[in-house]
C-alpha positions in Angstrom: 0.1 0.0 -0.2 1.8 3.3 -0.7 0.0 6.0 1.9 -0.4 9.5 1.0 1.9 11.7 3.1 0.7 14.2 5.3 3.0 16.7 3.8 1.7 20.1 2.6 0.4 20.3 -1.1 0.6 24.1 -2.4 -2.4 24.2 -4.5 -4.4 26.9 -6.7 -8.4 27.6 -6.8 -10.5 27.9 -9.6 -13.8 29.0 -10.3 -16.1 26.2 -11.5 -19.6 25.3 -12.8 -21.0 22.0 -13.3 -24.5 20.9 -14.2 -27.7 19.5 -12.1 -30.6 17.2 -12.2 -33.0 19.9 -14.9 -30.2 21.8 -16.3 -29.0 24.0 -13.1 -25.4 25.4 -13.0 -24.4 25.0 -9.8 -21.7 26.9 -9.0 -18.3 26.6 -6.5 -14.7 26.5 -6.0 -12.1 23.2 -7.3 -9.1 22.8 -5.2 -6.0 21.6 -7.0 -2.7 20.4 -5.6 -0.1 20.7 -7.4 0.9 17.2 -7.6 1.8 14.8 -11.5 0.0 12.1 -10.5 -3.9 11.4 -10.3 -4.8 12.5 -7.4 -7.9 11.9 -4.9 -11.3 14.0 -4.8 -13.7 14.8 -1.8 -16.8 16.9 -3.0 -18.6 19.1 -0.4 -21.5 21.4 0.0 -22.6 23.4 3.5 -25.9 22.7 5.3 -29.0 24.0 5.9 -29.8 27.7 4.4 -25.7 27.9 4.7 -22.9 29.3 1.6 -19.7 27.7 0.7 -18.4 30.8 2.3 -19.0 30.0 5.7 -16.1 27.7 6.7 -15.8 25.3 3.9 -12.8 27.2 2.3 -10.8 26.3 5.4 -11.6 22.6 5.3 -10.5 22.8 1.6 -7.3 24.2 2.0 -6.6 21.6 4.7 -7.8 18.8 2.0 -5.5 20.7 -1.0 -3.2 20.7 1.5 -2.7 16.9 2.3 -2.9 16.2 -1.7 -7.0 15.9 -2.4 -8.2 17.7 -4.9 -11.2 19.1 -3.5 -14.8 20.7 -5.3 -16.8 22.8 -2.9 -20.4 24.2 -4.1 -23.1 26.2 -3.1 -26.5 24.8 -3.2 -29.0 24.6 -5.8 -31.3 27.7 -5.0 -28.1 29.0 -2.7 -25.7 31.6 -2.9 -23.7 32.0 -6.4 -25.5 28.9 -7.7 -28.2 28.9 -10.1 -32.1 27.6 -8.9 -35.2 27.9 -8.1 -36.9 29.1 -5.5 -34.2 31.4 -4.5 -34.1 30.8 -0.6 -35.8 27.1 -1.2 -34.8 24.2 0.5 -34.7 20.4 -0.6 -32.9 17.7 0.5 -33.3 15.5 -1.7 -32.6 17.7 -4.6 -29.3 18.4 -2.5 -29.0 14.5 -2.5 -28.7 14.3 -6.0 -26.5 17.4 -6.5 -24.4 16.0 -4.8 -24.0 13.0 -6.9 -24.3 15.0 -9.6 -21.1 16.8 -7.8 -19.1 13.1 -7.9 -19.9 12.6 -11.9 -18.4 16.5 -11.9 -14.7 15.6 -9.9 -14.8 11.7 -11.9 -14.2 13.4 -14.8 -11.6 16.0 -14.0 -7.7 14.9 -15.4 -6.3 15.4 -12.2 -8.1 13.1 -10.3 -8.0 9.4 -10.0 -11.9 8.0 -10.3 -11.6 5.1 -8.4 -10.8 7.3 -5.2 -13.2 9.5 -4.1 -14.7 10.3 -0.4 -17.7 12.9 0.3 -17.8 15.6 3.1 -21.2 16.9 4.4 -22.1 18.8 7.9 -24.8 19.7 9.9 -27.7 18.7 7.2 -25.0 17.7 4.3 -23.9 15.6 6.8 -26.9 13.8 6.5 -27.2 14.0 3.1 -23.3 12.2 2.7 -25.3 9.4 4.6 -27.8 9.0 2.4 -25.6 8.9 -0.9 -23.0 6.6 1.0 -25.8 4.4 1.0 -26.2 4.3 -2.6 -23.6 5.3 -4.9 -21.0 3.2 -5.9 -18.4 5.3 -6.6 -18.0 7.0 -3.1 -15.1 4.9 -1.1 -15.3 7.0 2.3 -17.6 9.4 4.1 -17.3 12.0 6.6 -20.4 13.1 8.5 -19.8 15.6 10.4 -22.5 17.1 13.1 -25.0 15.4 11.0 -28.5 15.5 10.6 -29.8 12.2 11.0 -33.4 12.5 11.6 -35.7 15.7 10.4 -38.7 14.2 12.3 -36.8 14.2 15.9 -35.4 17.4 15.0 -38.7 18.9 14.6 -40.1 17.8 17.8 -37.1 18.3 20.0 -37.4 22.4 18.2 -40.7 23.7 18.1 -43.1 23.7 21.2 -45.7 20.6 20.8 -48.5 23.1 21.2 -47.3 24.8 17.9 -46.5 22.1 15.6 -50.7 22.1 14.6 -50.1 25.7 13.5 -47.0 24.6 11.4 -48.7 22.2 9.4 -51.9 24.7 9.0 -49.0 26.6 7.4 -47.8 23.5 5.3 -51.1 23.3 3.8 -51.5 27.6 3.1 -48.4 27.1 1.5 -49.3 24.1 -1.4 -52.6 26.9 -1.7 -50.5 29.7 -2.0 -48.5 28.2 -4.9 -51.5 26.3 -6.8 -52.5 30.2 -7.7 -49.0 31.2 -9.0 -47.7 33.2 -5.7 -44.9 33.8 -4.4 -43.8 30.7 -1.5 -44.1 32.0 2.4 -40.3 32.1 3.5 -38.8 32.0 7.2 -36.3 33.5 8.8 -33.3 31.0 9.1 -32.8 32.3 12.2 -34.1 34.7 15.5 -32.8 36.3 18.5 -34.9 34.8 21.2 -38.5 33.7 21.3 -41.4 34.1 20.9 -40.3 34.8 17.5 -40.3 32.0 14.9 -37.3 30.8 12.6 -36.3 27.8 11.6 -33.4 27.7 13.3 -34.4 28.9 16.9 -31.4 28.3 19.3 -28.9 31.4 20.8 -26.0 29.7 19.2 -27.4 29.6 15.6 -28.6 33.1 15.8 -24.6 34.0 17.0 -23.7 32.0 14.3 -25.5 32.8 11.4 -24.9 36.3 11.4 -21.9 36.4 13.3 -20.2 34.6 10.1 -22.6 36.6 8.0 -20.2 40.0 9.1 -16.7 38.0 8.8 -16.8 36.0 6.2 -20.0 35.7 3.9 -22.5 38.9 3.1 -24.3 36.7 0.8 -25.6 34.9 3.1 -29.8 35.4 3.8 -31.4 35.4 7.1 -34.5 33.3 4.8 -35.7 29.9 3.6 -38.6 28.8 2.1 -41.3 27.8 4.9 -41.4 24.3 3.1 -37.4 24.2 3.4 -38.9 23.3 6.9 -41.1 20.8 6.1 -39.5 18.6 3.8 -36.9 18.7 6.8 -39.6 17.2 8.6 -40.0 14.8 5.8 -36.2 13.8 5.8 -34.8 10.3 7.8 -31.0 9.7 6.7 -30.8 7.3 9.8 -33.0 4.5 7.5 -30.1 4.3 5.6 -27.3 4.0 7.6 -27.1 0.8 7.7 -27.1 0.6 3.7 -23.5 2.9 4.6 -21.3 -0.5 4.5 -19.4 -1.9 3.2 -18.4 2.1 2.0 -16.0 3.8 5.5 -17.4 6.1 7.4 -16.0 8.9 9.8 -19.0 10.2 12.5 -17.7 13.8 13.6 -20.6 14.9 16.6 -20.6 18.0 19.2 -20.7 15.7 22.9 -23.4 19.0 23.7 -25.3 19.3 20.1 -28.3 21.3 20.5 -29.0 21.7 16.5 -28.9 18.2 15.6 -28.9 16.7 18.9 -26.0 14.1 20.0 -28.1 11.6 21.4 -29.6 11.2 17.8 -26.4 11.1 16.1 -24.9 8.4 18.6 -28.4 6.2 18.0 -27.5 6.6 14.0 -23.4 5.7 14.5 -24.9 3.2 16.4 -27.0 1.2 13.8 -24.5 1.6 11.6 -22.6 -1.1 10.2 -18.8 -1.5 10.1 -16.4 0.4 9.2 -17.2 3.2 11.1 -15.8 5.7 13.4 -16.4 7.8 15.5 -15.1 10.9 17.2 -16.5 12.9 19.8 -15.7 17.0 19.6 -15.9 19.5 23.2 -18.3 21.7 22.7 -22.2 22.7 20.8 -23.3 21.9 17.0 -21.0 25.2 15.7 -17.8 24.7 17.1 -16.6 22.5 14.0 -16.1 26.0 12.3 -14.4 27.8 15.4 -12.9 26.4 17.7 -12.5 23.0 17.2 -11.5 23.2 13.6 -8.0 22.1 13.8 -9.3 18.8 15.6 -12.3 18.3 13.3 -10.5 19.5 10.0 -7.4 16.8 11.4 -9.8 14.2 11.7 -11.9 14.4 8.4 -8.5 14.4 6.5 -6.7 11.9 8.2 -10.2 9.7 7.8 -9.4 10.3 4.2 -5.9 9.5 3.8 -6.5 6.2 5.3 -8.9 4.8 2.9 -8.2 7.0 0.0 -4.3 5.9 -0.5 -3.2 4.1 -3.5 -3.3 0.8 -2.9 
């Protein structure tokens, strides 16, 4: 076995775009290490409503300096990518888009098509579980602070007495759309109750608003209401057993109140071997900030182990 070195590669980054379902163009960055050999590749996108500027470049740089070709892209309907309605999150569309991202990197001349991994975080941490279960081209999966059960998440984040009203609003949105009216929207985050938003936790508000100011002025604090309904119906945990025999690393925050720690651990326990679990100190968003050096190193080393040329 030839193990890739942890020695740092220099790399260049270029803007790229690729077509996905329905002829929609997804746009992002391609990181190319300075290598005269075909390199393994990693495809990655962000979580619920986030754009690529919200720390994905930091992770991609760690992977690129380890010798990986890295594709980072904005999800459809967000950031620089095309798609309508804007600010709408359909998890199944995003799962399909991961598969087109794999197709894009696979046909790049710089890439070894037999050594492709996928990385996801939060909502996309659930996507990589789903993609990993069904796409035979994937050879390694890193799922960071993943959403594994949308229905359980909704129960944790929304008071039970508010669920009937939420369901009524979901139905109203369908009636508006059939009349050609604009979709109902909701803020992604809010400062405090009784405001209504998609991710009603204090750390969500702090991370999204502060990160937008520092790194991503193009992020919008808005999603369609249907995005929340889709989330409530999305269950990556049902596919986790099917990931095997592909290796998966789950990085779980020990105090995660957004994608609850116990749900992620339940999913990990259901997964079959080969699998690895790492518990990261802190909450959901610490993986991008205070815990970044650890979370990025864990993912890098896992990909080095499983995408090395044999």
